[in-house]
VEXDREN-2710 file (C-alpha; in Angstrom, 1 decimal):
% VEXDREN-2710
k/r/px/py/pz
1/MET/1.1/-1.6/33.9
2/ALA/0.0/-1.5/30.3
3/HIS/1.7/0.2/27.5
4/ASP/-0.4/2.7/25.5
5/TYR/0.9/1.0/22.2
6/LEU/2.5/-2.3/21.4
7/ILE/3.7/-2.6/17.9
8/ILE/4.5/-6.0/16.4
9/GLY/7.1/-5.8/13.7
10/ALA/10.1/-3.5/13.1
11/GLY/9.7/-3.4/9.3
12/PRO/9.2/-0.1/7.5
13/ALA/5.7/0.5/8.8
14/GLY/6.4/-0.4/12.4
15/LEU/9.6/1.7/12.4
16/GLN/7.8/4.8/11.0
17/LEU/4.9/4.6/13.5
18/ALA/7.4/4.0/16.3
19/ALA/9.4/7.0/15.2
20/SER/6.3/9.2/15.4
21/LEU/5.4/7.9/18.8
22/GLU/9.0/8.4/20.0
23/ARG/8.9/12.0/18.8
24/ASP/5.6/12.4/20.8
25/GLY/7.2/10.9/24.0
26/ALA/4.5/8.2/23.9
27/ASP/4.4/5.0/25.9
28/TYR/5.1/2.2/23.4
29/VAL/7.3/-0.8/22.7
30/VAL/8.1/-2.6/19.4
31/LEU/8.6/-6.4/19.3
32/GLU/10.5/-7.8/16.4
33/ARG/11.2/-11.5/15.9
34/GLY/14.3/-10.8/13.7
35/SER/17.7/-9.6/14.9
36/VAL/17.6/-6.5/12.7
37/PRO/15.1/-4.0/11.5
38/GLY/13.4/-5.0/8.2
39/ALA/14.5/-8.6/8.7
40/PHE/12.0/-9.7/5.9
41/PHE/14.3/-7.9/3.4
42/THR/17.3/-9.9/4.4
43/ARG/15.7/-12.8/2.5
44/PHE/13.2/-11.2/0.1
45/PRO/13.0/-10.7/-2.8
46/ARG/15.0/-13.9/-3.3
47/HIS/17.0/-12.5/-6.2
48/ARG/17.7/-9.3/-4.2
49/GLN/16.6/-6.7/-6.7
50/LEU/13.8/-4.4/-5.5
51/ILE/11.0/-3.3/-7.9
52/SER/10.5/-0.1/-5.9
53/ILE/12.1/2.8/-7.8
54/ASN/14.9/4.9/-6.5
55/LYS/15.2/8.0/-8.7
56/VAL/18.1/10.0/-7.3
57/HIS/18.2/12.6/-10.1
58/THR/14.8/14.2/-10.5
59/GLY/15.7/17.8/-11.4
60/TYR/13.7/19.0/-8.3
61/ASP/15.1/20.7/-5.2
62/ASP/11.8/20.4/-3.3
63/PRO/12.1/17.3/-1.0
64/GLU/8.3/16.8/-1.2
65/LEU/8.4/16.5/-5.0
66/ARG/11.5/14.3/-4.8
67/LEU/9.5/11.8/-2.7
68/ARG/7.2/11.2/-5.7
69/MET/10.1/9.4/-7.3
70/ASP/11.6/7.9/-4.2
71/TRP/9.6/4.7/-3.3
72/ASN/11.8/3.5/-0.4
73/SER/12.3/6.3/2.0
74/LEU/10.3/6.5/5.2
75/LEU/8.9/9.8/6.5
76/SER/10.8/11.5/9.4
77/ASP/11.9/14.8/10.7
78/ASP/15.4/14.2/9.5
79/PRO/15.9/15.6/6.0
80/GLU/19.0/13.6/5.6
81/LEU/17.4/10.2/6.4
82/LEU/16.6/9.3/2.8
83/PHE/17.1/6.1/0.9
84/THR/18.4/7.9/-2.1
85/ARG/21.6/8.4/-0.2
86/TYR/22.1/4.6/0.0
87/SER/22.1/3.6/-3.6
88/PRO/22.2/5.3/-7.0
89/ARG/20.4/2.4/-8.7
90/TYR/17.0/2.9/-10.1
91/PHE/16.1/-0.6/-8.9
92/PRO/18.3/-1.0/-5.9
93/SER/19.4/-4.0/-4.0
94/ALA/17.4/-5.3/-1.0
95/ASP/20.6/-5.2/1.0
96/ASP/20.7/-1.4/0.6
97/LEU/17.2/-1.2/2.1
98/VAL/18.3/-3.4/5.1
99/ARG/21.1/-0.9/5.7
100/TYR/18.8/2.1/5.4
101/LEU/16.2/0.6/7.8
102/ALA/18.9/-0.1/10.4
103/ASP/20.1/3.5/10.2
104/TYR/16.5/4.8/10.4
105/ALA/15.9/2.8/13.6
106/ASP/19.2/4.0/15.1
107/ARG/18.8/7.7/14.2
108/THR/15.2/7.9/15.2
109/GLY/15.9/6.2/18.5
110/VAL/12.9/3.8/18.3
111/ARG/12.5/1.3/21.2
112/VAL/12.6/-2.1/19.7
113/ARG/13.1/-5.5/21.4
114/TYR/14.7/-7.7/18.7
115/ASP/14.8/-11.5/18.7
116/THR/11.4/-11.5/20.3
117/THR/8.7/-13.6/18.7
118/VAL/5.1/-13.0/19.6
119/THR/3.3/-16.3/20.1
120/ARG/-0.1/-15.2/21.4
121/ILE/-2.3/-12.1/21.4
122/SER/-5.2/-12.3/23.9
123/ARG/-7.9/-9.9/25.1
124/THR/-7.9/-8.8/28.8
125/ASP/-10.8/-7.6/30.8
126/ASP/-9.1/-4.4/32.0
127/ASP/-11.0/-1.2/31.4
128/ASP/-9.4/1.4/29.1
129/ASP/-7.8/3.8/31.6
130/ASP/-6.7/6.5/29.2
131/ASP/-6.4/10.0/30.5
132/ASP/-8.9/11.1/27.9
133/GLY/-11.5/8.6/29.2
134/GLY/-12.3/7.3/25.8
135/GLY/-12.5/3.7/24.6
136/ASP/-11.0/2.1/21.5
137/GLY/-13.9/2.4/19.1
138/ALA/-17.1/0.3/18.9
139/GLY/-17.1/-2.2/21.7
140/GLY/-15.5/0.0/24.3
141/GLY/-12.5/-0.7/26.6
142/GLY/-10.4/-3.7/27.3
143/GLY/-6.7/-4.2/26.4
144/PHE/-4.4/-6.9/25.2
145/ALA/-2.0/-9.4/26.7
146/VAL/0.9/-10.2/24.3
147/THR/3.0/-13.3/25.0
148/ASP/6.4/-13.8/23.5
149/HIS/8.4/-17.0/22.9
150/THR/10.0/-16.8/26.4
151/GLY/6.6/-16.7/28.1
152/THR/6.9/-13.0/28.9
153/VAL/3.6/-11.3/28.9
154/ARG/3.2/-7.6/28.1
155/HIS/0.0/-5.7/28.4
156/ALA/-1.1/-2.9/26.0
157/ARG/-4.2/-0.8/25.6
158/ARG/-3.7/-0.9/21.8
159/VAL/-1.8/-3.3/19.6
160/VAL/-0.6/-2.4/16.1
161/VAL/0.3/-5.4/13.9
162/ALA/2.9/-4.4/11.3
163/THR/4.3/-7.8/10.5
164/GLY/3.7/-7.8/6.8
165/VAL/2.7/-11.0/5.0
166/PHE/5.1/-13.9/5.3
167/GLN/2.9/-17.0/5.3
168/PRO/3.1/-18.7/1.8
169/ASN/-0.2/-18.5/0.0
170/LEU/0.0/-22.0/-1.4
171/PRO/-2.6/-23.2/-3.9
172/ALA/-4.9/-26.1/-3.0
173/VAL/-3.3/-28.5/-5.5
174/PRO/-2.8/-32.2/-4.7
175/GLY/0.9/-32.8/-4.4
176/VAL/1.8/-29.2/-3.9
177/GLU/4.0/-30.2/-1.0
178/LEU/6.3/-32.0/-3.5
179/ALA/7.1/-28.6/-5.1
180/GLU/9.8/-26.2/-4.1
181/ARG/8.6/-22.9/-2.5
182/TYR/9.7/-19.4/-3.5
183/ASP/10.5/-18.6/0.2
184/THR/12.8/-21.6/0.7
185/PHE/14.2/-22.8/-2.6
186/ASP/17.9/-22.4/-3.6
187/PRO/17.9/-19.6/-6.2
188/ASP/21.3/-20.4/-7.6
189/PRO/20.7/-20.5/-11.4
190/GLN/23.5/-23.1/-12.0
191/SER/21.5/-25.8/-10.1
192/PHE/18.8/-25.5/-12.9
193/THR/21.2/-26.1/-15.8
194/ASP/19.6/-27.9/-18.7
195/GLN/16.4/-28.6/-16.7
196/ARG/12.8/-28.2/-17.5
197/VAL/11.2/-25.9/-14.9
198/LEU/7.6/-25.1/-14.1
199/ILE/6.9/-22.1/-12.0
200/ILE/3.3/-21.9/-10.6
201/GLY/2.3/-18.3/-10.3
202/ARG/2.4/-15.2/-12.5
203/GLY/3.2/-12.4/-10.2
204/ASN/6.5/-10.5/-9.9
205/SER/8.1/-13.2/-7.7
206/ALA/7.4/-15.9/-10.4
207/PHE/8.7/-13.7/-13.2
208/GLU/11.7/-12.6/-11.2
209/THR/12.5/-16.3/-10.7
210/ALA/12.0/-17.1/-14.4
211/ASP/14.2/-14.2/-15.5
212/SER/17.0/-15.4/-13.3
213/LEU/16.9/-18.9/-14.8
214/MET/16.7/-17.9/-18.5
215/GLU/20.4/-18.4/-19.1
216/THR/20.7/-21.8/-17.5
217/ALA/17.4/-23.7/-17.6
218/ALA/16.5/-25.6/-20.8
219/VAL/12.8/-24.8/-20.7
220/ILE/10.8/-22.6/-18.4
221/HIS/7.0/-22.5/-18.1
222/LEU/4.9/-20.2/-16.0
223/VAL/1.3/-21.2/-15.3
224/GLY/-1.6/-19.3/-13.8
225/ALA/-5.3/-18.7/-14.4
226/GLY/-6.8/-15.6/-15.8
227/SER/-5.4/-12.8/-17.9
228/LEU/-1.9/-11.5/-17.2
229/ARG/-2.0/-7.9/-15.8
230/LEU/0.8/-5.5/-16.7
231/ALA/1.6/-2.6/-14.3
232/TRP/2.2/-0.1/-17.1
233/LYS/-1.4/-0.6/-18.2
234/SER/-3.2/-1.2/-14.9
235/HIS/-1.2/1.4/-13.0
236/TYR/-1.1/-1.0/-10.1
237/VAL/2.6/-1.4/-9.2
238/GLY/2.1/-4.9/-7.9
239/HIS/1.1/-6.3/-11.3
240/LEU/3.8/-7.5/-13.6
241/ARG/6.5/-4.9/-13.8
242/ALA/8.6/-4.2/-16.9
243/VAL/11.8/-4.9/-15.1
244/ASN/10.6/-8.5/-14.6
245/ASN/9.0/-9.2/-18.0
246/ASN/12.0/-10.2/-20.2
247/PHE/10.4/-13.7/-20.0
248/LEU/7.5/-12.5/-22.2
249/ASP/10.0/-11.6/-25.0
250/SER/11.5/-15.1/-24.8
251/TYR/8.0/-16.6/-25.0
252/GLN/6.7/-14.5/-27.9
253/LEU/9.9/-14.8/-29.8
254/LYS/9.9/-18.6/-29.5
255/SER/12.9/-19.1/-27.2
256/GLN/11.8/-22.4/-25.5
257/ASN/9.8/-20.6/-22.8
258/ALA/6.1/-20.4/-22.4
259/LEU/3.3/-18.8/-20.4
260/LEU/0.5/-21.3/-19.7
261/ASP/-3.0/-19.9/-19.2
262/GLY/-4.6/-22.5/-17.0
263/ARG/-4.8/-24.4/-13.7
264/VAL/-2.4/-27.0/-12.3
265/LEU/-4.6/-30.0/-11.4
266/GLU/-2.0/-32.1/-9.6
267/ILE/1.8/-32.6/-9.1
268/ARG/3.0/-36.2/-9.3
269/ARG/6.5/-37.4/-8.6
270/GLU/7.8/-39.9/-11.2
271/THR/11.1/-41.6/-11.7
272/ASP/12.4/-38.9/-14.1
273/GLY/10.9/-35.9/-12.4
274/PHE/7.4/-34.6/-12.1
275/ALA/4.2/-35.1/-14.2
276/VAL/1.9/-32.1/-14.0
277/PRO/-1.6/-32.1/-15.7
278/VAL/-2.6/-28.6/-16.7
279/SER/-6.1/-27.6/-17.7
280/PHE/-5.8/-24.9/-20.4
281/GLU/-8.3/-22.0/-20.4
282/ARG/-7.8/-21.0/-24.0
283/VAL/-8.7/-24.4/-25.4
284/ASP/-11.9/-25.3/-23.6
285/GLU/-10.2/-26.7/-20.5
286/VAL/-8.3/-29.3/-22.5
287/VAL/-6.0/-31.2/-20.0
288/LYS/-2.4/-32.0/-21.0
289/ASP/0.2/-33.8/-18.9
290/LEU/3.5/-32.0/-18.9
291/ARG/6.9/-33.2/-17.6
292/TYR/9.3/-31.2/-15.5
293/ASP/12.6/-31.7/-13.6
294/ARG/11.7/-29.0/-11.1
295/VAL/8.5/-27.3/-9.9
296/ILE/8.5/-24.0/-8.0
297/VAL/5.5/-22.4/-6.3
298/ALA/5.6/-18.6/-6.3
299/THR/2.0/-17.7/-5.5
300/GLY/2.5/-14.9/-3.0
301/PHE/1.9/-14.6/0.7
302/ARG/-0.9/-14.2/3.2
303/PHE/-1.6/-12.9/6.7
304/ASP/-0.7/-15.3/9.5
305/THR/-3.5/-15.3/12.1
306/SER/-2.1/-18.2/14.3
307/ILE/-1.0/-15.8/17.0
308/PHE/-4.5/-14.6/17.8
309/ASP/-6.8/-16.0/20.5
310/ALA/-10.3/-16.7/19.3
311/ALA/-11.6/-13.8/21.3
312/CYS/-9.5/-11.3/19.3
313/LEU/-9.2/-13.1/15.9
314/PRO/-9.7/-10.4/13.3
315/GLU/-12.1/-10.9/10.4
316/LEU/-10.4/-11.5/7.1
317/ILE/-11.1/-10.5/3.5
318/VAL/-9.6/-11.2/0.0
319/GLY/-9.9/-14.9/0.4
320/GLY/-8.5/-14.8/4.0
321/ARG/-5.3/-13.1/2.9
322/PHE/-5.7/-9.8/4.7
323/PRO/-7.6/-8.4/7.8
324/ALA/-10.9/-6.5/7.3
325/LEU/-10.2/-2.9/8.4
326/THR/-12.0/0.3/9.1
327/PRO/-11.0/3.4/7.1
328/VAL/-8.3/4.2/9.6
329/GLY/-6.7/0.7/9.8
330/GLU/-8.5/-0.7/12.9
331/SER/-9.9/-4.2/12.9
332/THR/-13.6/-4.2/12.0
333/ASN/-14.4/-6.7/14.8
334/VAL/-11.6/-6.2/17.4
335/PRO/-11.6/-2.7/18.8
336/GLY/-8.1/-1.4/19.7
337/LEU/-6.4/-3.8/17.3
338/TYR/-4.8/-1.8/14.5
339/PHE/-2.7/-2.7/11.4
340/ALA/0.0/-0.9/9.6
341/GLY/1.9/-1.4/6.4
342/THR/1.3/-4.0/3.7
343/LEU/-1.3/-5.7/5.8
344/THR/-3.6/-2.7/5.2
345/GLN/-4.0/-3.2/1.5
346/GLY/-7.1/-5.5/1.7
347/PRO/-9.8/-2.8/1.3
348/ASP/-8.0/-1.5/-1.8
349/PHE/-6.4/-4.8/-3.0
350/LYS/-4.7/-4.4/-6.3
351/LYS/-6.1/-0.9/-6.8
352/SER/-3.7/1.3/-4.9
353/THR/-0.1/1.5/-3.5
354/THR/-1.1/0.7/0.1
355/GLY/0.8/-2.6/0.0
356/PHE/4.1/-0.8/-0.7
357/ILE/6.4/1.5/1.2
358/HIS/5.7/4.5/-1.0
359/GLY/2.0/4.1/-0.3
360/PHE/1.7/2.9/3.3
361/ARG/4.2/5.5/4.7
362/TYR/1.5/8.1/4.3
363/ALA/-1.2/5.7/5.6
364/VAL/0.9/5.2/8.7
365/ARG/1.2/9.0/9.1
366/ALA/-2.6/9.2/8.9
367/LEU/-3.0/6.4/11.5
368/HIS/-0.7/8.3/13.8
369/ARG/-2.9/11.4/13.5
370/VAL/-6.0/9.4/14.2
371/LEU/-4.5/7.8/17.3
372/ARG/-3.3/11.2/18.6
373/GLY/-6.9/12.5/18.1
374/ARG/-8.7/9.6/19.6
375/HIS/-6.6/9.0/22.7
376/HIS/-4.6/12.2/23.4
377/GLY/-6.9/15.0/22.4
378/GLU/-4.7/16.3/19.6
379/ALA/-6.8/17.6/16.7
380/TRP/-6.0/16.8/13.1
381/PRO/-3.9/19.7/11.8
382/VAL/-5.8/22.3/9.7
383/THR/-4.9/25.5/8.0
384/GLU/-7.3/28.5/8.2
385/LEU/-7.9/30.0/4.8
386/GLY/-10.4/32.8/5.5
387/ASP/-13.4/33.3/3.2
388/ALA/-11.6/34.3/-0.1
389/VAL/-12.3/31.8/-2.9
390/GLU/-9.0/32.8/-4.6
391/ARG/-7.1/31.6/-1.5
392/ALA/-9.0/28.3/-1.5
393/ALA/-8.2/27.7/-5.2
394/ASP/-4.5/28.6/-4.6
395/ALA/-4.4/26.1/-1.7
396/VAL/-5.7/23.3/-4.0
397/ILE/-3.4/24.2/-6.9
398/THR/-0.4/24.2/-4.6
399/ARG/-1.2/20.9/-3.0
400/VAL/-2.0/18.9/-6.2
401/ASN/1.2/20.2/-7.8
402/ARG/3.5/19.4/-4.8
403/SER/2.0/16.7/-2.5
404/SER/3.7/13.3/-2.6
405/ALA/1.0/11.7/-0.5
406/LEU/-1.8/12.5/-2.9
407/TRP/0.4/11.4/-5.8
408/GLN/1.4/8.1/-4.3
409/GLN/-1.9/7.2/-2.6
410/PHE/-4.1/8.2/-5.6
411/ALA/-7.9/7.9/-4.7
412/VAL/-7.0/6.6/-1.2
413/LEU/-5.9/9.8/0.5
414/GLY/-7.4/13.2/-0.1
415/ASP/-7.2/16.7/1.1
416/LEU/-10.2/18.5/2.5
417/LEU/-11.5/22.0/1.9
418/LEU/-14.1/22.7/4.6
419/VAL/-16.6/25.5/4.8
420/ALA/-17.7/26.6/8.3
421/PRO/-21.2/27.9/9.0
422/ASP/-19.8/31.5/8.9
423/GLY/-18.4/31.0/5.4
424/SER/-14.8/30.7/6.5
425/MET/-12.7/27.9/5.1
426/ARG/-10.2/25.4/6.5
427/TYR/-7.8/23.0/4.8
428/ALA/-6.9/19.5/6.1
429/GLU/-4.3/17.3/4.4
430/GLU/-4.0/13.6/3.7
431/VAL/-7.2/12.2/5.2
432/PRO/-8.1/8.6/4.2
433/VAL/-11.0/9.1/1.7
434/ARG/-13.1/6.4/3.3
435/HIS/-12.7/8.0/6.7
436/VAL/-13.9/11.5/5.5
437/PRO/-17.7/11.2/6.1
438/ASP/-17.3/9.9/9.7
439/ALA/-14.6/12.4/10.5
440/VAL/-16.6/15.4/9.2
441/ARG/-19.7/14.2/10.9
442/ALA/-17.7/13.9/14.2
443/GLY/-16.3/17.4/13.8
444/ASP/-12.7/16.2/13.7
445/PHE/-11.9/19.3/11.6
446/GLY/-14.3/21.7/13.2
447/PRO/-17.9/22.5/12.1
448/ALA/-18.5/22.3/8.4
449/ASP/-21.7/23.0/6.3
450/ALA/-20.0/21.7/3.2
451/TYR/-16.7/20.3/2.1
452/ALA/-14.6/19.3/-0.9
453/VAL/-12.4/16.2/-1.2
454/ILE/-9.3/16.7/-3.4
455/THR/-7.6/13.6/-4.8
456/LEU/-5.3/12.6/-7.6
457/GLU/-6.9/9.8/-9.7
458/TYR/-6.8/7.9/-12.9
459/GLY/-9.8/8.2/-15.1
460/ALA/-12.6/5.7/-15.5
461/ASP/-11.6/2.5/-17.3
462/HIS/-8.0/3.7/-17.4
463/ASP/-6.8/0.1/-17.2
464/ARG/-8.7/-1.0/-20.3
465/VAL/-6.9/1.3/-22.7
466/ASP/-3.5/0.5/-24.2
467/PRO/-1.5/3.7/-23.6
468/PHE/0.7/2.9/-26.6
469/ASP/-2.1/2.5/-29.1
470/VAL/-2.4/6.0/-30.6
471/THR/-5.9/5.2/-32.0
472/ALA/-7.3/4.2/-28.6
473/GLY/-6.6/7.3/-26.6
474/ARG/-7.6/10.1/-29.0
475/LYS/-9.5/12.9/-27.2
476/SER/-11.5/15.8/-28.4
477/GLN/-10.8/19.3/-27.0
478/GLN/-13.9/18.8/-24.8
479/ASP/-12.4/15.6/-23.4
480/MET/-9.2/17.5/-22.6
481/ALA/-11.1/19.7/-20.2
482/GLY/-10.5/16.8/-17.8
483/LEU/-13.8/14.9/-17.3
484/ASP/-12.7/12.0/-19.6
485/GLY/-9.0/12.1/-18.7
486/ARG/-7.7/8.6/-18.1
487/TYR/-4.2/9.6/-16.9
488/LEU/-3.4/10.8/-13.4
489/HIS/-5.2/14.2/-12.7
490/PRO/-6.7/16.1/-9.8
491/VAL/-10.4/15.6/-8.9
492/VAL/-12.4/17.9/-6.7
493/ARG/-15.7/16.5/-5.3
494/TRP/-18.1/18.8/-3.4
495/TYR/-20.3/17.4/-0.6
496/ARG/-23.2/19.0/1.3
497/ALA/-25.4/17.3/3.9
498/GLY/-23.3/14.2/3.5
499/GLY/-24.1/13.8/-0.2
500/LEU/-22.1/14.4/-3.4
501/VAL/-23.4/17.5/-5.2
502/ALA/-20.7/18.3/-7.8
503/GLU/-17.5/17.1/-9.3
504/HIS/-14.7/18.8/-11.1
505/HIS/-11.8/17.2/-13.0
506/MET/-8.7/19.2/-13.8
507/THR/-7.3/18.5/-17.2
508/GLU/-4.3/16.1/-17.6
509/ASN/-0.8/17.4/-18.2
510/LEU/2.2/15.6/-19.6
511/GLU/4.5/17.0/-16.9
512/ASN/1.9/16.7/-14.2
513/GLU/1.9/20.4/-13.7
514/TRP/-1.6/21.5/-13.0
515/ASP/-1.0/25.3/-12.7
516/SER/-2.0/26.8/-16.1
517/GLU/-4.2/29.8/-15.5
518/GLU/-6.4/28.9/-18.6
519/PHE/-6.7/25.2/-18.2
520/HIS/-6.4/24.6/-14.4
521/ARG/-6.7/27.6/-12.1
522/ALA/-9.5/29.5/-13.8
523/PRO/-11.8/26.5/-14.2
524/LEU/-11.2/25.5/-10.6
525/LEU/-11.8/29.0/-9.4
526/ALA/-15.2/29.1/-11.3
527/PHE/-16.1/25.7/-9.8
528/LEU/-15.3/26.7/-6.3
529/ALA/-17.0/30.1/-6.6
530/ASP/-20.2/28.5/-7.8
531/ARG/-20.2/26.0/-5.0
532/LEU/-19.3/28.5/-2.3
533/GLY/-22.1/30.8/-3.6
534/SER/-24.5/28.0/-2.7
535/VAL/-23.3/27.9/0.9
536/ALA/-25.0/30.9/2.5
537/PRO/-23.1/32.2/5.6
538/VAL/-25.0/32.5/8.8
539/THR/-25.6/36.2/9.6
540/PRO/-24.4/37.1/13.1
END
């Protein structure tokens, strides 16, 4: 007997998908190698402070708007099951997230088998025997056999991998095995007293570690290739966050610390510590030997593929760090193998929030809707709007001013305004933008002669402008009409016959309130009226 769904991992993504399946009464099981939900967060981040914000006091009563500032809560039918009730801190402790995830698992009643390590995922030759008679995408039927550490084999029609990334992404540097690793080193700052420390890596884990050592270490160097990206400029929350960048002050204000722009060529153990030759980018690859007492590698993590048989080994992207996925999170080469959570960030790597709870919680909801449609005959929910352009404009205005999904998953998730052959309109929410063409073509939202995709987005080249340079961001009144806006703003793109035919940008607003009659609603209404006028209804 095969389960409909087998989820690997009871972290945030696995728990949320399981909660949705539990609500459906679906046939599923979750396997978790740890003894508690969200076991990853019992160890990471090593210095225990999250960089996901937890803004308790927003001034909003609307729970949907509050989610825009709550980056740790999962989605559920329980209005009380919110992380903001677990900590008042803007950057909370990882221990609070562990407590929250345990309560989420308990209160949603998800079926998780803890202390169960998956050791092998194999393909079976069984035909897909869903009641709907459908297969699992290109390639057709067949299921999976999932073996755990005890030798127990469970069968499933579909597998959803929600393990996160936990395999250290170590650089190919001779002697790297001599260094300490972020995932295993002793983070006690006192053990670094009066020592010279090199940290390889320039992401948040590296800076988090450097910040913790600033009071005890004699000298700290961080090394990495390329230009340092700052989150406040790039708008990618995985780039260096301000909460971790005190180290930059200590460097620029000459306090014995430094940021090295270059590549580590080797790590050699010597009698008095380590010798590390570094090739510097700023000075024509000049190599200098530097001496340290300790070397720590903090270069991130990658997807562990060791549990997959060759017949169901997923293709990888981003230098082998993440699986290659379809727009709905299915493996591009293994039908029926889905991914959820931080593993799904590959297609939008370092461009969106998909690698973080406040982003992938909406992607998981979209995946659940896709699964219900593909295998259980449950259509994507749509709202009938009639044929009045005013109602369509109001629907768009309401959503861009309220939706947390469009806000958090900017340019990744979009709402759809669909025009049927008879001129009536329907509205679908939170569809993966890359999935829209296929979904419309397949009639997932009903027949449509034309449609609009509504997203929130930053403007072109937004990450090349210093937002604190008053001379760099000056705009004319024409620019303020929205087309050249570089801050987050709504975008409406109109498609017909599968092609983009028009685009409308709603002007930026300091308070992110796009509801002015003059600057927002009236221009949108004119745009929609013009577009709808070009879609001639079919005369009965």
